[in-house]
N, C-alpha and C positions, 0 to 999 in steps of 0.2 A: 359586798366588797371585802376583799381579803384584809386581814389585820396585819399591820406592819409589825416588825420585830422590835422588842425591847430586850436588850442584851445585858446581862450581868457578867462582867469579866471578873473571874475569881482567881486571885493570885497576881500580885503586882510586882513581879520580879523582872529580871533583865529580858526575858523572852517575850512575855505578854505585851510589853510596851510596843512591840513591833506591829501589833495587830489592832490596837484600840482605834487608831485613826481610820483604818480600813473599815472596821465595823461602823464607825461613826459616819463615814461618808458613803456607805452603800445605800442606794435608793430604796431598798426594802427595809431599812432600819430607821425606826423613829427616835430611839433614845438608847444611850449606853451608860451603864453604871459601872463602878469599879469597887472591888472589895479585897481586903487583905487582913490577915491576923495582926500584922504589924501596921499600926495606924499611920506611921510616918510614910510608909511606902504607898499606901492608898492616897494620902494627901499629895504626894509628889505626882502621882498619876493625874489626880484631879486638877492640879495646877497646870500640868503639861498639856492635857487634852481638853480642858474646860468641860469636865464631866462631874457628875455627882457621886458621892461615896455612899455605899451601903455599909452599915455597921457590922454585918455578919452574913455568912453564907446562909444561915438559917432564915434570915429575913428575906433573902433573895428567893428562897424556896417558897416562903409563905406569901409573897406578894403576887397577886393575881395579874397585875399589869406587866410583870416580867415573864416573858414566855421562852427565853433562851438563856442557857448558861454556857459561857465560854470558859472551859476548864484549863487553866494554866498553873495549876498547883504542882507540888513536887511529884515526881514520877510515880512513886509508890502509893500515892493517894488517888491517882486518876480513876481507878475502878470504883472506889467507894463514892467519890464525888459524882461520877456519871450515873451510877445506880440511884443514888438519892435524888438526883435531879430528874431523871426519867420517872421515878415513882411520884414525884411532885408535879408531873405534867409539863415538864420543860423540855424543849428541844436542846440537844447537846452538841457543842463543838468541843472536842477534846484534843489537846496536844498529845503527842505520843509519849509512852506506849498506851495502848488501850486499857490494860489492867495488869495486876501482879500475879493473878492466878487464872487457870483455865476456868474455874468455877465462876469467877467474876466476868470473864469474857462471855461465858454462856448466859449468865443472867442478863447482861446488857442486850445481847441478841434477843433473848426471850421477851424482855421488856419492850424493845422496839417492835417486835412482832405483835405483841399484845396491844400496845397503845397506838401504833401508827405514827409515833413521834419521829422526828428526824434526828438521827445520830450521825456524826461525821468525825472521822479521825483526821487530824491535821498533819498528814504525812507529806512533808515538803518534797521528799525525793521522788514522789510520783510524777512531779512536774520538772524533775531534773532533765536537762536536754538529752543526756545519754539514755535515760529510761524511755523518754518520748521517742527517740530515734529507733531504739530496738523494738518498741511496740509497733511503730509505723512499718519498719522493715519486715517484721515477722508477719504482720497482717497482710502485707503486700506479697508474701510468699518468697521473699529473698533468701530466707534461711532454709526453706523446705520444712521437713519435720525436725522439731527441736530435739537435740541430743544432750547438750551440756551448756551450763552458763555459770558465771561466777560474779558475785557482787560483794562489796565490802564497805565497812565503815571504820576507817582508821582515824582515831582521834585520841591522842595521848591524854591520860587522865588529868595531867597538870594544866592542860589547856582547855578543859571543859568547865563550864560554870558549876555544874554539880560536883565536880571533882574537889572543889574547895569546901564542900559541906560534908562533915564527918559522917552524918547519918546516911549519906548516899554514896560515898566514895568507894566502898568495897562491893557494890552491887555486881552480880554476875553480868558480864557484857551482853549476854543474850537475853537478859531481862528486858533489854531495850533494842530489839533486833530490826525494827520496822524500816529503818533507813535502807537496810540491805534487802530484806525480804520483799518489801513493796516494789522495789525496782525490778528484781528478777521475776517475781511471780506475775506482776502486771504485764511484763514484756512478753511472756509466753502464755498468758491467760490460763494459768493452772494453779495448783495448790499442793502443799506437801502432804504426803501420806505416811512417810516414815523418815526418821532422822537418826543419825549417829554422830556423836560429837566428842571432841577432845579439847582439853584446855591446857594453857601454859601458865605456870605459876609465876608470880612476880619475882624478879631477880635483883631488885634494887632495895630490898628491905622495907617495903611499904607495909606497915603493920595492918593497914586496912584490908589488904588482900590476904588474910589468914582466916582459918576456920573460927578463930575467936575474935577477929577484928571487925566483924560486921554481922548484921542481924540475919543474913542469909547463909552463914557458914561457908562462904565462898572463898576459894583459894586461887581462882583463875583470873588473871588480868587480861588474857586474850582467850577467845574461844572460836573454834572452827567446826562448823557443822556441814555434813553432807546430807542433802535432802533428796529423797525419792519423790518424784512428782506424779500427779495423777495422769499426766499426758504421756508417761513412759520415759521421760527424760530425767536427768539428775542435775542438781545445782549445788554449788558450794557457796556458803556464806561465811564470811569472817567478820567478827566483831572484836576489834583490838583497841585496848586502852593503854598498851605499853609499847607501842611502836614509835620509833623516832621518824615520823612521817608527817609531812605537812598537808598541802592541798593538791588535788581535791580530796577531801576526807571521805566522801561518799561517791561511789561510782560503780558501774558495771565494767569489769576489766575485760570480759570476753563473753560472747554468746555464739554457740556453734550448732549448726543444723546439717542436714543431709545435702544441702545445696549451696550453703554460704555461711559466712561468719562475720562477726564484728569484733574488733579489738581496739583497746584504748590505752594510752599511756600519756600522762601529764597534760598535753594539749593536742594530741594527735588521735583522731578517730578514723579508723580504716574499715571499710566494708570489702570483704572478699566474696566473689561469686564464682562458682565453678562452672565451666563450660564442658558438659559431658557429651555434647552433640558433635563437636568437631573431631576430626580424626586423631588429633593429638590433644591430650588433656591440657586444658588451659585455665588459668585463673585470671579473672577480671578484677583488678584492684582499683578501688575508688577512695580517694582521700575526701572524707565528708566533714573535715574539721571546721571549715568555714560555715557550714550549715548547722553544726551542733554547738560550737563554742559561742559564748556570749559575744555580742556585737562589739563591745568595748575591747574584749580580748583580741579579736581578729584585727581590729583597727591598729593594734600595737604589735602585731606579730613580727614586724621587721626590727623591733627594738633589740639591740644586742644582748640585753638582759631579760629577754622575753620569757625564756623557760624558767628562770629563777623567780621572776615575778609571778608566773602562774603557780609555781610550787608554794608560794607564800599567799596564795588566795586573793591576789589583788583585784581580779575582775569577776569574782564568784559570789556576788551578793545581789545587786539590783539590776544588772544589765540583762536584757532579754537576748535570746538567741534567735536566729532566723527560724528555727523549727517551732518556736513559740507563736509564730505569726497568726495562725488560724485561731489559736486560743485567745490571743490578744484582742481579736476583733469583737469578742463577746463581752469584754470587760466594760464596766460602766465608765462613762466619761468622767464621772466624779473622782475616779481613781488616778487620773492623769496628774503627774507631779508628786504623788504621795510616795512615801518610802516603800520600797519593796524589800525582798531579802531571800536568802537561801536559793541562789540561782533563779531569782525573780519568780519564785513560787508563791509567795504570800498572797498576792492579789488574786491569783487563780483559786486558791483555797478558800478565801473568805467569800469570793463571789459564788463558788460552788455551794457553800453552806447557806448563805443568805438567800440564794435563789431557790434551793431545795426546801428550806424551812418555810419560806413564804408561800411556795406553791404546794406545800403539803406532800412532798415527795422525798425519796431517799437519794442522796448524792452518790456519785460513783465510788467515793471512799466511805462506804457505808459500814454498818456494824459487822456485816458478814465478811466483807473484805478486810476490815480491821482485825477480826478474829483470825483469819487465815494468815495474816502477817505476823500476829503476836504469838499465837499458840505454838507454832514450831519452835520458837526460841525458848519458851518455857519448858517444853518437853526436852529440848536439846540440853538444857541445864541439867536435867535429871540424868540424861545419858552420860554427860561428862562426869558427873558425880560417881557413876557406876563404872567408869573407866572406858567408856565408848561402847556401851551396849546399844544395839539398834532398838528403837522404840517406835510404836505406832503413834501417829498424830491424829487426835480426834478432829473431825471436820464438822462445822456447824451449818454447812450448806451454802447455796447461792442466795444472794440478795434478790429482791424483787426487780423485775425489769420494768422501768418506768415507761 
């Protein structure tokens, strides 16, 4: 009989609390513990979710009954926490990004290969409706051969939780690229081979975004990278922390192929398909907004303030979209009524991990995929420092086919 999962949630901040209940209610999970360096935070979690506290991360690693670590620590600690967990024989669910260096990404992949343990990156945007639609349309051949795509994460530093922490405020935007890269790379089933990147310096006197103001020597508050992909196409990714822009903060703005294209703005999703067979060139245009947008958003589309409400993110948290329907059918019944989040992605992510770890398999968002999403950003940071020099992106290969 397979052993159920015992999960230690490491890091009791604002983000991790969105997942404790999902772990706790998954049918493959027997027990959940919580742990934080700040005792008061762990106590608040314990009371909120009726779970036990672990006094330290080291105890979680030492306990034989704990077989999973859920890594919700600060972003620059993710690589070290995941590596130590894998070395201790634990499956790992990690919030993004995967790691801070290419070397850490490589070590995680090698440890997963060596141990056979399950590692998963909790990239919410993989299940964003726009990414799911582009994957579906590309697989169905609606775009033809991929030529160009663009994805972005626009989120002003003053509205991000880590923007309030001095030790993380000045980090290079592409240190944390996966919201953008995961969407575009998964949509066209490829990976980056070369990058060239430019950055924009802060213009409002934020001392954190100066060469002396942060531990990375970073001066860029916005970064823009062009990626050459293995499939012959190109993609542009923008990570911006200084834009006066609201919601959606993460999205694919366009994807273009030899036969068709997809374009998005605010709440409108458009599919174009070229008809090359008719005597006169013709474009078939289909508005797929009702299929891609969250159901609660569509229900309010006749509201006179609809566009402004969309721009303020009113329906971009828990509401499923029609494109989610096939994925919803595999969710455990015990998730019904539980909080979801980030375009209704949380439940899919936790089910993916708990199912894979319980079955002894690798999830779709495995270590190899995580590396392909993370490493281009790390290399692009170096390109930007050099003034936009093209640099090769190391690739750690494909993950196993379950």
